[in-house]
PyMOL Python script that loads the backbone (N, CA, C, O; Angstrom):
from pymol import cmd

cmd.read_pdbstr("""\
ATOM      1  N   MET A   1     106.448  85.943 186.432  1.00  0.00           N
ATOM      2  CA  MET A   1     107.124  87.138 186.030  1.00  0.00           C
ATOM      3  C   MET A   1     108.562  86.767 185.688  1.00  0.00           C
ATOM      4  O   MET A   1     109.228  86.051 186.436  1.00  0.00           O
ATOM      5  N   LEU A   2     109.021  87.255 184.566  1.00  0.00           N
ATOM      6  CA  LEU A   2     110.395  87.013 184.128  1.00  0.00           C
ATOM      7  C   LEU A   2     111.162  88.318 184.091  1.00  0.00           C
ATOM      8  O   LEU A   2     110.578  89.395 183.970  1.00  0.00           O
ATOM      9  N   PHE A   3     112.447  88.216 184.194  1.00  0.00           N
ATOM     10  CA  PHE A   3     113.301  89.388 184.060  1.00  0.00           C
ATOM     11  C   PHE A   3     114.596  88.938 183.416  1.00  0.00           C
ATOM     12  O   PHE A   3     114.910  87.748 183.372  1.00  0.00           O
ATOM     13  N   ARG A   4     115.336  89.903 182.923  1.00  0.00           N
ATOM     14  CA  ARG A   4     116.629  89.574 182.335  1.00  0.00           C
ATOM     15  C   ARG A   4     117.729  90.264 183.130  1.00  0.00           C
ATOM     16  O   ARG A   4     117.557  91.378 183.625  1.00  0.00           O
ATOM     17  N   ALA A   5     118.846  89.586 183.240  1.00  0.00           N
ATOM     18  CA  ALA A   5     120.006  90.180 183.894  1.00  0.00           C
ATOM     19  C   ALA A   5     120.593  91.235 182.962  1.00  0.00           C
ATOM     20  O   ALA A   5     120.303  91.246 181.766  1.00  0.00           O
ATOM     21  N   VAL A   6     121.406  92.106 183.505  1.00  0.00           N
ATOM     22  CA  VAL A   6     122.026  93.161 182.701  1.00  0.00           C
ATOM     23  C   VAL A   6     122.779  92.571 181.513  1.00  0.00           C
ATOM     24  O   VAL A   6     122.798  93.162 180.433  1.00  0.00           O
ATOM     25  N   SER A   7     123.390  91.424 181.703  1.00  0.00           N
ATOM     26  CA  SER A   7     124.207  90.817 180.640  1.00  0.00           C
ATOM     27  C   SER A   7     123.398  89.937 179.677  1.00  0.00           C
ATOM     28  O   SER A   7     123.965  89.381 178.737  1.00  0.00           O
ATOM     29  N   GLU A   8     122.080  89.803 179.898  1.00  0.00           N
ATOM     30  CA  GLU A   8     121.253  88.929 179.065  1.00  0.00           C
ATOM     31  C   GLU A   8     120.434  89.722 178.056  1.00  0.00           C
ATOM     32  O   GLU A   8     120.071  90.875 178.286  1.00  0.00           O
ATOM     33  N   GLY A   9     120.152  89.064 176.926  1.00  0.00           N
ATOM     34  CA  GLY A   9     119.201  89.604 175.972  1.00  0.00           C
ATOM     35  C   GLY A   9     117.870  88.898 176.155  1.00  0.00           C
ATOM     36  O   GLY A   9     117.794  87.875 176.836  1.00  0.00           O
ATOM     37  N   TYR A  10     116.824  89.437 175.552  1.00  0.00           N
ATOM     38  CA  TYR A  10     115.502  88.823 175.674  1.00  0.00           C
ATOM     39  C   TYR A  10     115.480  87.426 175.049  1.00  0.00           C
ATOM     40  O   TYR A  10     114.765  86.545 175.527  1.00  0.00           O
ATOM     41  N   GLY A  11     116.253  87.222 173.990  1.00  0.00           N
ATOM     42  CA  GLY A  11     116.327  85.900 173.379  1.00  0.00           C
ATOM     43  C   GLY A  11     116.880  84.858 174.329  1.00  0.00           C
ATOM     44  O   GLY A  11     116.451  83.704 174.312  1.00  0.00           O
ATOM     45  N   GLU A  12     117.827  85.258 175.155  1.00  0.00           N
ATOM     46  CA  GLU A  12     118.398  84.336 176.139  1.00  0.00           C
ATOM     47  C   GLU A  12     117.373  83.981 177.219  1.00  0.00           C
ATOM     48  O   GLU A  12     117.298  82.833 177.656  1.00  0.00           O
ATOM     49  N   VAL A  13     116.592  84.965 177.641  1.00  0.00           N
ATOM     50  CA  VAL A  13     115.551  84.702 178.637  1.00  0.00           C
ATOM     51  C   VAL A  13     114.512  83.745 178.059  1.00  0.00           C
ATOM     52  O   VAL A  13     114.136  82.766 178.703  1.00  0.00           O
ATOM     53  N   ALA A  14     114.052  84.031 176.846  1.00  0.00           N
ATOM     54  CA  ALA A  14     113.048  83.177 176.211  1.00  0.00           C
ATOM     55  C   ALA A  14     113.605  81.782 175.942  1.00  0.00           C
ATOM     56  O   ALA A  14     112.878  80.798 176.080  1.00  0.00           O
ATOM     57  N   SER A  15     114.860  81.675 175.565  1.00  0.00           N
ATOM     58  CA  SER A  15     115.467  80.357 175.340  1.00  0.00           C
ATOM     59  C   SER A  15     115.540  79.565 176.638  1.00  0.00           C
ATOM     60  O   SER A  15     115.324  78.353 176.649  1.00  0.00           O
ATOM     61  N   ARG A  16     115.840  80.245 177.711  1.00  0.00           N
ATOM     62  CA  ARG A  16     115.913  79.590 179.013  1.00  0.00           C
ATOM     63  C   ARG A  16     114.535  79.108 179.466  1.00  0.00           C
ATOM     64  O   ARG A  16     114.404  78.003 179.993  1.00  0.00           O
ATOM     65  N   GLU A  17     113.520  79.927 179.261  1.00  0.00           N
ATOM     66  CA  GLU A  17     112.170  79.610 179.747  1.00  0.00           C
ATOM     67  C   GLU A  17     111.387  78.716 178.793  1.00  0.00           C
ATOM     68  O   GLU A  17     110.477  78.008 179.227  1.00  0.00           O
ATOM     69  N   GLN A  18     111.715  78.731 177.522  1.00  0.00           N
ATOM     70  CA  GLN A  18     111.081  77.916 176.486  1.00  0.00           C
ATOM     71  C   GLN A  18     109.552  77.967 176.546  1.00  0.00           C
ATOM     72  O   GLN A  18     108.913  76.958 176.844  1.00  0.00           O
ATOM     73  N   PRO A  19     108.967  79.125 176.269  1.00  0.00           N
ATOM     74  CA  PRO A  19     107.508  79.208 176.287  1.00  0.00           C
ATOM     75  C   PRO A  19     106.902  78.404 175.139  1.00  0.00           C
ATOM     76  O   PRO A  19     107.543  78.207 174.106  1.00  0.00           O
ATOM     77  N   ASP A  20     105.684  77.947 175.321  1.00  0.00           N
ATOM     78  CA  ASP A  20     104.982  77.274 174.222  1.00  0.00           C
ATOM     79  C   ASP A  20     104.668  78.274 173.115  1.00  0.00           C
ATOM     80  O   ASP A  20     104.777  77.963 171.929  1.00  0.00           O
ATOM     81  N   ILE A  21     104.274  79.485 173.523  1.00  0.00           N
ATOM     82  CA  ILE A  21     103.891  80.542 172.591  1.00  0.00           C
ATOM     83  C   ILE A  21     104.608  81.820 172.983  1.00  0.00           C
ATOM     84  O   ILE A  21     104.662  82.174 174.160  1.00  0.00           O
ATOM     85  N   LEU A  22     105.156  82.508 171.997  1.00  0.00           N
ATOM     86  CA  LEU A  22     105.797  83.804 172.220  1.00  0.00           C
ATOM     87  C   LEU A  22     105.057  84.817 171.356  1.00  0.00           C
ATOM     88  O   LEU A  22     105.100  84.748 170.128  1.00  0.00           O
ATOM     89  N   ILE A  23     104.381  85.755 172.006  1.00  0.00           N
ATOM     90  CA  ILE A  23     103.654  86.801 171.299  1.00  0.00           C
ATOM     91  C   ILE A  23     104.436  88.092 171.486  1.00  0.00           C
ATOM     92  O   ILE A  23     104.722  88.503 172.610  1.00  0.00           O
ATOM     93  N   GLU A  24     104.774  88.717 170.379  1.00  0.00           N
ATOM     94  CA  GLU A  24     105.500  89.983 170.452  1.00  0.00           C
ATOM     95  C   GLU A  24     105.104  90.866 169.285  1.00  0.00           C
ATOM     96  O   GLU A  24     104.602  90.393 168.266  1.00  0.00           O
ATOM     97  N   ASP A  25     105.340  92.165 169.454  1.00  0.00           N
ATOM     98  CA  ASP A  25     105.027  93.050 168.341  1.00  0.00           C
ATOM     99  C   ASP A  25     106.192  93.075 167.359  1.00  0.00           C
ATOM    100  O   ASP A  25     107.272  92.558 167.644  1.00  0.00           O
ATOM    101  N   ASP A  26     105.962  93.675 166.220  1.00  0.00           N
ATOM    102  CA  ASP A  26     106.950  93.631 165.137  1.00  0.00           C
ATOM    103  C   ASP A  26     108.115  94.605 165.303  1.00  0.00           C
ATOM    104  O   ASP A  26     108.987  94.673 164.437  1.00  0.00           O
ATOM    105  N   CYS A  27     108.140  95.347 166.383  1.00  0.00           N
ATOM    106  CA  CYS A  27     109.240  96.276 166.712  1.00  0.00           C
ATOM    107  C   CYS A  27     109.540  97.265 165.578  1.00  0.00           C
ATOM    108  O   CYS A  27     110.677  97.705 165.411  1.00  0.00           O
ATOM    109  N   GLU A  28     108.512  97.605 164.810  1.00  0.00           N
ATOM    110  CA  GLU A  28     108.684  98.460 163.642  1.00  0.00           C
ATOM    111  C   GLU A  28     109.404  99.772 163.959  1.00  0.00           C
ATOM    112  O   GLU A  28     110.269 100.202 163.196  1.00  0.00           O
ATOM    113  N   SER A  29     109.058 100.403 165.068  1.00  0.00           N
ATOM    114  CA  SER A  29     109.640 101.714 165.363  1.00  0.00           C
ATOM    115  C   SER A  29     111.091 101.656 165.834  1.00  0.00           C
ATOM    116  O   SER A  29     111.764 102.686 165.874  1.00  0.00           O
ATOM    117  N   ILE A  30     111.582 100.474 166.190  1.00  0.00           N
ATOM    118  CA  ILE A  30     112.970 100.376 166.673  1.00  0.00           C
ATOM    119  C   ILE A  30     113.847  99.493 165.797  1.00  0.00           C
ATOM    120  O   ILE A  30     114.939  99.103 166.210  1.00  0.00           O
ATOM    121  N   GLY A  31     113.388  99.175 164.602  1.00  0.00           N
ATOM    122  CA  GLY A  31     114.255  98.433 163.707  1.00  0.00           C
ATOM    123  C   GLY A  31     113.705  97.124 163.178  1.00  0.00           C
ATOM    124  O   GLY A  31     114.379  96.450 162.399  1.00  0.00           O
ATOM    125  N   GLY A  32     112.504  96.746 163.576  1.00  0.00           N
ATOM    126  CA  GLY A  32     111.883  95.542 163.026  1.00  0.00           C
ATOM    127  C   GLY A  32     112.467  94.242 163.543  1.00  0.00           C
ATOM    128  O   GLY A  32     112.863  94.141 164.705  1.00  0.00           O
ATOM    129  N   GLY A  33     112.516  93.251 162.670  1.00  0.00           N
ATOM    130  CA  GLY A  33     112.917  91.887 163.000  1.00  0.00           C
ATOM    131  C   GLY A  33     114.157  91.717 163.852  1.00  0.00           C
ATOM    132  O   GLY A  33     114.139  90.933 164.800  1.00  0.00           O
ATOM    133  N   PRO A  34     115.240  92.428 163.546  1.00  0.00           N
ATOM    134  CA  PRO A  34     116.450  92.242 164.352  1.00  0.00           C
ATOM    135  C   PRO A  34     116.272  92.603 165.832  1.00  0.00           C
ATOM    136  O   PRO A  34     117.050  92.157 166.675  1.00  0.00           O
ATOM    137  N   GLU A  35     115.262  93.398 166.146  1.00  0.00           N
ATOM    138  CA  GLU A  35     115.020  93.802 167.530  1.00  0.00           C
ATOM    139  C   GLU A  35     114.033  92.889 168.246  1.00  0.00           C
ATOM    140  O   GLU A  35     113.825  93.027 169.452  1.00  0.00           O
ATOM    141  N   MET A  36     113.426  91.964 167.522  1.00  0.00           N
ATOM    142  CA  MET A  36     112.450  91.059 168.122  1.00  0.00           C
ATOM    143  C   MET A  36     113.154  89.951 168.903  1.00  0.00           C
ATOM    144  O   MET A  36     114.356  89.738 168.743  1.00  0.00           O
ATOM    145  N   THR A  37     112.407  89.254 169.737  1.00  0.00           N
ATOM    146  CA  THR A  37     112.958  88.184 170.567  1.00  0.00           C
ATOM    147  C   THR A  37     113.136  86.888 169.785  1.00  0.00           C
ATOM    148  O   THR A  37     114.188  86.254 169.869  1.00  0.00           O
ATOM    149  N   TYR A  38     112.119  86.489 169.026  1.00  0.00           N
ATOM    150  CA  TYR A  38     112.136  85.178 168.363  1.00  0.00           C
ATOM    151  C   TYR A  38     113.397  84.934 167.527  1.00  0.00           C
ATOM    152  O   TYR A  38     113.956  83.841 167.605  1.00  0.00           O
ATOM    153  N   PRO A  39     113.868  85.894 166.735  1.00  0.00           N
ATOM    154  CA  PRO A  39     115.085  85.640 165.955  1.00  0.00           C
ATOM    155  C   PRO A  39     116.334  85.381 166.802  1.00  0.00           C
ATOM    156  O   PRO A  39     117.356  84.925 166.289  1.00  0.00           O
ATOM    157  N   HIS A  40     116.244  85.670 168.080  1.00  0.00           N
ATOM    158  CA  HIS A  40     117.394  85.502 168.970  1.00  0.00           C
ATOM    159  C   HIS A  40     117.281  84.283 169.888  1.00  0.00           C
ATOM    160  O   HIS A  40     118.086  84.114 170.803  1.00  0.00           O
ATOM    161  N   LEU A  41     116.279  83.437 169.637  1.00  0.00           N
ATOM    162  CA  LEU A  41     116.195  82.188 170.395  1.00  0.00           C
ATOM    163  C   LEU A  41     117.335  81.274 169.986  1.00  0.00           C
ATOM    164  O   LEU A  41     117.822  81.347 168.858  1.00  0.00           O
ATOM    165  N   SER A  42     117.757  80.422 170.891  1.00  0.00           N
ATOM    166  CA  SER A  42     118.800  79.470 170.531  1.00  0.00           C
ATOM    167  C   SER A  42     118.248  78.508 169.476  1.00  0.00           C
ATOM    168  O   SER A  42     117.055  78.205 169.488  1.00  0.00           O
ATOM    169  N   PRO A  43     119.093  78.027 168.569  1.00  0.00           N
ATOM    170  CA  PRO A  43     118.632  77.173 167.465  1.00  0.00           C
ATOM    171  C   PRO A  43     117.899  75.908 167.912  1.00  0.00           C
ATOM    172  O   PRO A  43     117.017  75.429 167.199  1.00  0.00           O
ATOM    173  N   ASP A  44     118.242  75.367 169.062  1.00  0.00           N
ATOM    174  CA  ASP A  44     117.561  74.161 169.527  1.00  0.00           C
ATOM    175  C   ASP A  44     116.186  74.470 170.132  1.00  0.00           C
ATOM    176  O   ASP A  44     115.334  73.584 170.197  1.00  0.00           O
ATOM    177  N   VAL A  45     115.961  75.693 170.569  1.00  0.00           N
ATOM    178  CA  VAL A  45     114.692  76.081 171.175  1.00  0.00           C
ATOM    179  C   VAL A  45     113.709  76.622 170.122  1.00  0.00           C
ATOM    180  O   VAL A  45     112.505  76.384 170.226  1.00  0.00           O
ATOM    181  N   GLU A  46     114.200  77.328 169.137  1.00  0.00           N
ATOM    182  CA  GLU A  46     113.339  77.990 168.151  1.00  0.00           C
ATOM    183  C   GLU A  46     112.240  77.089 167.573  1.00  0.00           C
ATOM    184  O   GLU A  46     111.094  77.532 167.501  1.00  0.00           O
ATOM    185  N   PRO A  47     112.527  75.850 167.157  1.00  0.00           N
ATOM    186  CA  PRO A  47     111.454  75.022 166.591  1.00  0.00           C
ATOM    187  C   PRO A  47     110.374  74.611 167.599  1.00  0.00           C
ATOM    188  O   PRO A  47     109.294  74.172 167.203  1.00  0.00           O
ATOM    189  N   LYS A  48     110.655  74.748 168.876  1.00  0.00           N
ATOM    190  CA  LYS A  48     109.713  74.339 169.924  1.00  0.00           C
ATOM    191  C   LYS A  48     108.755  75.460 170.336  1.00  0.00           C
ATOM    192  O   LYS A  48     107.797  75.223 171.073  1.00  0.00           O
ATOM    193  N   VAL A  49     109.015  76.672 169.863  1.00  0.00           N
ATOM    194  CA  VAL A  49     108.248  77.838 170.294  1.00  0.00           C
ATOM    195  C   VAL A  49     107.388  78.353 169.141  1.00  0.00           C
ATOM    196  O   VAL A  49     107.889  78.614 168.047  1.00  0.00           O
ATOM    197  N   LYS A  50     106.098  78.495 169.398  1.00  0.00           N
ATOM    198  CA  LYS A  50     105.180  79.075 168.416  1.00  0.00           C
ATOM    199  C   LYS A  50     105.319  80.585 168.507  1.00  0.00           C
ATOM    200  O   LYS A  50     105.071  81.174 169.559  1.00  0.00           O
ATOM    201  N   SER A  51     105.717  81.212 167.406  1.00  0.00           N
ATOM    202  CA  SER A  51     105.884  82.662 167.365  1.00  0.00           C
ATOM    203  C   SER A  51     104.656  83.302 166.739  1.00  0.00           C
ATOM    204  O   SER A  51     104.203  82.894 165.670  1.00  0.00           O
ATOM    205  N   ILE A  52     104.129  84.302 167.414  1.00  0.00           N
ATOM    206  CA  ILE A  52     103.024  85.093 166.876  1.00  0.00           C
ATOM    207  C   ILE A  52     103.447  86.558 166.933  1.00  0.00           C
ATOM    208  O   ILE A  52     103.774  87.085 167.996  1.00  0.00           O
ATOM    209  N   VAL A  53     103.435  87.194 165.782  1.00  0.00           N
ATOM    210  CA  VAL A  53     103.850  88.591 165.684  1.00  0.00           C
ATOM    211  C   VAL A  53     102.621  89.450 165.389  1.00  0.00           C
ATOM    212  O   VAL A  53     101.860  89.172 164.462  1.00  0.00           O
ATOM    213  N   VAL A  54     102.445  90.491 166.192  1.00  0.00           N
ATOM    214  CA  VAL A  54     101.356  91.441 165.967  1.00  0.00           C
ATOM    215  C   VAL A  54     101.962  92.784 165.577  1.00  0.00           C
ATOM    216  O   VAL A  54     103.110  93.075 165.911  1.00  0.00           O
ATOM    217  N   LYS A  55     101.192  93.593 164.876  1.00  0.00           N
ATOM    218  CA  LYS A  55     101.667  94.928 164.509  1.00  0.00           C
ATOM    219  C   LYS A  55     101.890  95.741 165.774  1.00  0.00           C
ATOM    220  O   LYS A  55     101.135  95.643 166.742  1.00  0.00           O
ATOM    221  N   GLU A  56     102.930  96.534 165.741  1.00  0.00           N
ATOM    222  CA  GLU A  56     103.273  97.373 166.880  1.00  0.00           C
ATOM    223  C   GLU A  56     102.089  98.252 167.281  1.00  0.00           C
ATOM    224  O   GLU A  56     101.435  98.853 166.429  1.00  0.00           O
ATOM    225  N   PHE A  57     101.830  98.319 168.550  1.00  0.00           N
ATOM    226  CA  PHE A  57     100.758  99.114 169.154  1.00  0.00           C
ATOM    227  C   PHE A  57      99.352  98.613 168.828  1.00  0.00           C
ATOM    228  O   PHE A  57      98.378  99.276 169.187  1.00  0.00           O
ATOM    229  N   SER A  58      99.213  97.456 168.154  1.00  0.00           N
ATOM    230  CA  SER A  58      97.877  96.974 167.804  1.00  0.00           C
ATOM    231  C   SER A  58      97.256  96.124 168.916  1.00  0.00           C
ATOM    232  O   SER A  58      96.044  95.907 168.919  1.00  0.00           O
ATOM    233  N   GLY A  59      98.061  95.647 169.849  1.00  0.00           N
ATOM    234  CA  GLY A  59      97.535  94.852 170.946  1.00  0.00           C
ATOM    235  C   GLY A  59      97.265  93.415 170.541  1.00  0.00           C
ATOM    236  O   GLY A  59      97.594  92.988 169.434  1.00  0.00           O
ATOM    237  N   ILE A  60      96.657  92.678 171.464  1.00  0.00           N
ATOM    238  CA  ILE A  60      96.418  91.250 171.240  1.00  0.00           C
ATOM    239  C   ILE A  60      94.939  90.905 171.172  1.00  0.00           C
ATOM    240  O   ILE A  60      94.581  89.728 171.147  1.00  0.00           O
ATOM    241  N   ASP A  61      94.082  91.907 171.141  1.00  0.00           N
ATOM    242  CA  ASP A  61      92.638  91.665 171.145  1.00  0.00           C
ATOM    243  C   ASP A  61      92.162  90.837 169.959  1.00  0.00           C
ATOM    244  O   ASP A  61      91.139  90.159 170.065  1.00  0.00           O
ATOM    245  N   SER A  62      92.861  90.868 168.847  1.00  0.00           N
ATOM    246  CA  SER A  62      92.440  90.122 167.660  1.00  0.00           C
ATOM    247  C   SER A  62      92.859  88.649 167.702  1.00  0.00           C
ATOM    248  O   SER A  62      92.452  87.866 166.844  1.00  0.00           O
ATOM    249  N   LEU A  63      93.659  88.274 168.683  1.00  0.00           N
ATOM    250  CA  LEU A  63      94.118  86.892 168.788  1.00  0.00           C
ATOM    251  C   LEU A  63      93.053  86.022 169.448  1.00  0.00           C
ATOM    252  O   LEU A  63      92.243  86.518 170.232  1.00  0.00           O
ATOM    253  N   PRO A  64      93.049  84.724 169.135  1.00  0.00           N
ATOM    254  CA  PRO A  64      92.089  83.821 169.767  1.00  0.00           C
ATOM    255  C   PRO A  64      92.289  83.757 171.282  1.00  0.00           C
ATOM    256  O   PRO A  64      93.411  83.870 171.775  1.00  0.00           O
ATOM    257  N   ASP A  65      91.196  83.576 172.005  1.00  0.00           N
ATOM    258  CA  ASP A  65      91.265  83.443 173.462  1.00  0.00           C
ATOM    259  C   ASP A  65      91.663  82.030 173.874  1.00  0.00           C
ATOM    260  O   ASP A  65      92.272  81.836 174.926  1.00  0.00           O
ATOM    261  N   ASP A  66      91.326  81.062 173.064  1.00  0.00           N
ATOM    262  CA  ASP A  66      91.583  79.653 173.358  1.00  0.00           C
ATOM    263  C   ASP A  66      93.031  79.300 173.031  1.00  0.00           C
ATOM    264  O   ASP A  66      93.492  79.539 171.915  1.00  0.00           O
ATOM    265  N   ILE A  67      93.744  78.737 173.992  1.00  0.00           N
ATOM    266  CA  ILE A  67      95.158  78.395 173.811  1.00  0.00           C
ATOM    267  C   ILE A  67      95.364  77.423 172.648  1.00  0.00           C
ATOM    268  O   ILE A  67      96.315  77.578 171.883  1.00  0.00           O
ATOM    269  N   SER A  68      94.500  76.439 172.506  1.00  0.00           N
ATOM    270  CA  SER A  68      94.676  75.476 171.418  1.00  0.00           C
ATOM    271  C   SER A  68      94.509  76.160 170.062  1.00  0.00           C
ATOM    272  O   SER A  68      95.192  75.794 169.106  1.00  0.00           O
ATOM    273  N   GLU A  69      93.620  77.141 169.959  1.00  0.00           N
ATOM    274  CA  GLU A  69      93.487  77.910 168.719  1.00  0.00           C
ATOM    275  C   GLU A  69      94.716  78.777 168.497  1.00  0.00           C
ATOM    276  O   GLU A  69      95.177  78.944 167.368  1.00  0.00           O
ATOM    277  N   LEU A  70      95.232  79.318 169.568  1.00  0.00           N
ATOM    278  CA  LEU A  70      96.421  80.178 169.479  1.00  0.00           C
ATOM    279  C   LEU A  70      97.619  79.375 168.970  1.00  0.00           C
ATOM    280  O   LEU A  70      98.431  79.890 168.202  1.00  0.00           O
ATOM    281  N   LEU A  71      97.727  78.148 169.386  1.00  0.00           N
ATOM    282  CA  LEU A  71      98.832  77.298 168.916  1.00  0.00           C
ATOM    283  C   LEU A  71      98.738  77.015 167.413  1.00  0.00           C
ATOM    284  O   LEU A  71      99.750  76.736 166.770  1.00  0.00           O
ATOM    285  N   ARG A  72      97.525  77.089 166.853  1.00  0.00           N
ATOM    286  CA  ARG A  72      97.343  76.861 165.413  1.00  0.00           C
ATOM    287  C   ARG A  72      97.300  78.157 164.623  1.00  0.00           C
ATOM    288  O   ARG A  72      97.199  78.126 163.397  1.00  0.00           O
ATOM    289  N   TYR A  73      97.374  79.288 165.295  1.00  0.00           N
ATOM    290  CA  TYR A  73      97.211  80.601 164.686  1.00  0.00           C
ATOM    291  C   TYR A  73      98.295  80.869 163.669  1.00  0.00           C
ATOM    292  O   TYR A  73      98.314  81.935 163.053  1.00  0.00           O
TER     293      TYR A  73
END
""", "prot")
cmd.dss("prot")
cmd.show_as("cartoon", "prot")
cmd.util.cbc("prot")
cmd.orient("prot")
């Protein structure tokens, strides 16, 4: 479980944790790309993280169950 401090943004949390895969919705209802986490990763971390964007409210059921497939998605 991760959390962010009051002074942190989600990009800072993700940059600190450096996940292999970051799955997030497109934040369409709150402004789109600028509100997503991936664009706010630190420049040295961004190339190391596989970003997968799903349509808002569509869920993740359409994504592969296998992690190795997800990395190639």
